[in-house]
Wavefront OBJ file of the C-alpha trace (Angstrom):
o trace
v 20.435 -15.654 6.881
v 16.793 -16.408 6.105
v 15.457 -15.204 2.784
v 11.874 -14.233 2.084
v 10.006 -13.004 -0.971
v 6.656 -11.230 -0.655
v 4.291 -9.940 -3.321
v 2.782 -6.650 -2.162
v -0.171 -5.084 -3.979
v -0.542 -1.308 -4.028
v -4.204 -0.511 -4.707
v -6.307 2.602 -5.001
v -7.965 4.953 -7.439
v -6.118 6.731 -10.208
v -3.840 9.571 -9.040
v -3.897 8.788 -5.297
v -0.095 8.485 -5.350
v 0.533 4.730 -5.493
v 3.522 4.958 -7.846
v 4.865 7.995 -5.994
v 4.714 6.131 -2.674
v 6.686 3.230 -4.150
v 9.243 5.596 -5.707
v 9.642 7.418 -2.400
v 10.138 4.126 -0.550
v 12.589 2.624 -3.036
v 14.513 5.637 -4.339
v 13.597 8.483 -1.933
v 12.451 10.480 -4.968
v 9.301 12.246 -6.068
v 8.568 12.966 -9.727
v 6.458 16.069 -10.341
v 5.122 14.947 -13.730
v 2.171 12.595 -13.386
v 1.933 9.636 -15.728
v -0.792 7.090 -15.014
v 0.187 3.448 -14.627
v -1.020 1.345 -17.533
v -2.066 -2.129 -16.383
v 0.545 -2.972 -13.774
v 4.059 -1.877 -12.899
v 6.225 -4.408 -11.023
v 9.107 -3.112 -8.910
v 11.217 -4.882 -6.296
v 13.269 -3.840 -3.310
v 15.496 -5.944 -1.086
v 15.613 -5.073 2.587
v 17.556 -6.599 5.446
v 15.983 -6.985 8.879
v 19.009 -7.599 11.089
v 16.893 -8.162 14.225
v 15.650 -11.451 12.793
v 18.573 -12.205 10.454
v 16.471 -11.990 7.320
v 16.823 -10.705 3.791
v 13.458 -9.854 2.258
v 12.610 -9.224 -1.372
v 9.510 -7.095 -1.682
v 7.865 -7.291 -5.093
v 5.450 -4.391 -5.485
v 2.605 -4.710 -7.942
v 1.518 -1.150 -8.647
v -1.902 -1.784 -10.155
v -3.595 0.771 -12.392
v -6.576 2.480 -10.792
v -8.510 3.267 -13.963
v -11.806 1.434 -14.421
v -10.837 0.268 -17.910
v -8.325 -2.164 -16.321
v -10.885 -3.700 -13.963
v -11.312 -6.962 -15.898
v -7.598 -7.781 -16.068
v -6.776 -6.712 -12.486
v -8.072 -9.949 -10.983
v -5.150 -11.935 -12.416
v -2.683 -9.659 -10.585
v -3.935 -10.632 -7.131
v -2.670 -14.235 -7.214
v 0.003 -14.994 -4.605
v -0.349 -11.728 -2.717
v 1.187 -11.571 0.771
v 0.023 -8.083 1.673
v -1.540 -4.928 0.278
v -1.532 -1.192 0.738
v -4.958 0.374 0.202
v -4.320 4.002 -0.713
v -6.644 7.001 -0.909
v -6.031 10.715 -1.425
v -6.945 12.768 1.673
v -8.047 15.627 -0.625
v -10.531 13.526 -2.639
v -13.376 11.937 -0.669
v -14.433 9.686 -3.578
v -11.054 7.877 -3.412
v -11.701 7.226 0.284
v -15.170 5.768 -0.396
v -13.719 3.509 -3.108
v -11.278 1.875 -0.679
v -14.098 -0.148 0.853
v -16.574 -0.311 -2.031
v -14.055 -1.215 -4.738
v -10.506 -2.083 -3.625
v -11.233 -4.063 -0.468
v -14.007 -5.850 -2.326
v -11.466 -6.762 -5.041
v -9.111 -8.223 -2.434
v -11.830 -10.245 -0.738
v -13.173 -11.557 -4.057
v -9.839 -12.403 -5.681
v -7.422 -13.561 -2.996
v -7.831 -17.109 -1.806
v -5.482 -17.024 1.190
v -5.014 -14.557 4.030
v -3.751 -11.193 2.860
v -2.916 -8.496 5.383
v -3.687 -4.975 4.246
v -2.756 -1.532 5.486
v -4.800 1.649 4.933
v -2.925 4.759 3.787
v -4.283 8.271 3.426
v -1.771 9.883 1.062
v -0.958 13.506 0.184
v -0.589 14.697 3.778
v 1.458 17.599 2.375
v -1.872 18.928 1.007
v -3.634 18.820 4.393
v -4.967 22.368 3.881
v -7.169 20.876 1.132
v -8.214 17.914 3.258
v -11.569 16.288 2.399
v -11.118 13.205 4.632
v -10.318 13.645 8.326
v -7.727 11.580 10.145
v -10.543 10.231 12.331
v -12.499 9.046 9.264
v -9.409 7.176 8.059
v -8.848 5.603 11.472
v -12.531 4.603 11.699
v -12.441 2.994 8.254
v -9.267 1.079 9.113
v -11.019 -0.351 12.180
v -14.207 -1.108 10.232
v -12.415 -3.046 7.466
v -9.942 -4.756 9.850
v -6.863 -3.171 8.306
v -3.674 -3.999 10.205
v -3.094 -0.282 10.713
v -3.658 3.208 9.344
v -1.262 6.020 8.570
v -1.366 9.264 6.675
v 1.600 9.675 4.340
v 3.178 12.121 1.945
v 4.895 10.678 -1.102
v 6.150 14.215 -1.792
v 8.162 14.685 1.409
v 8.404 11.046 2.562
v 6.405 11.505 5.782
v 5.508 8.045 7.205
v 6.310 6.263 3.913
v 9.082 3.976 5.224
v 7.072 3.320 8.373
v 3.994 2.240 6.394
v 5.893 -0.234 4.236
v 7.820 -1.630 7.216
v 4.652 -2.064 9.291
v 3.126 -4.095 6.477
v 6.274 -6.249 6.236
v 6.231 -6.652 10.016
v 2.669 -7.989 9.926
v 3.328 -10.325 6.989
v 6.347 -11.770 8.808
v 4.271 -12.297 11.957
v 2.172 -14.737 9.906
v 5.381 -16.824 9.640
v 6.253 -16.541 13.329
v 8.859 -13.798 12.883
v 8.719 -10.434 14.628
v 10.854 -7.327 14.791
v 10.582 -3.846 16.262
v 10.200 -0.692 14.195
v 11.882 2.434 15.570
l 1 2 3 4 5 6 7 8 9 10 11 12 13 14 15 16 17 18 19 20 21 22 23 24 25 26 27 28 29 30 31 32 33 34 35 36 37 38 39 40 41 42 43 44 45 46 47 48 49 50 51 52 53 54 55 56 57 58 59 60 61 62 63 64 65 66 67 68 69 70 71 72 73 74 75 76 77 78 79 80 81 82 83 84 85 86 87 88 89 90 91 92 93 94 95 96 97 98 99 100 101 102 103 104 105 106 107 108 109 110 111 112 113 114 115 116 117 118 119 120 121 122 123 124 125 126 127 128 129 130 131 132 133 134 135 136 137 138 139 140 141 142 143 144 145 146 147 148 149 150 151 152 153 154 155 156 157 158 159 160 161 162 163 164 165 166 167 168 169 170 171 172 173 174 175 176 177 178 179 180 181
């Protein structure tokens, strides 16, 4: 069995749901009490992709979104294989910052190719939507994201699919491919 290890960055403004997305993916849980990430939180998950006979360790770097951590964030980007760029569909400013801040950070700090996926989170709050699905899709095309999905860390909608699609693309860079149901 082949073994892989990939560093995955999870980037976006404060309170867009980065930590909640990771918790939903790893533990299928959602914590109601919000505590901001301080600096960086590193969490791993091992997955098996039987179609290609591979065991993959995903090492998630949940990077704080607060501006006060901006100077130290650059060091966290080293060795990245892929990234999730996350915004909150109910807060338009978090959407704008994907391109003006987070994508810019990736392009300025990562020396090798890094695939990134655009996620509009908090789909469970769609009645308070400030960013349309079409705007998200258009931005994904504009910034050459590998794909775009809207997710809900609260109820798990599209969370597994988003993480697996990123893994699928990263593995394609190594000549491996698998189908996602």
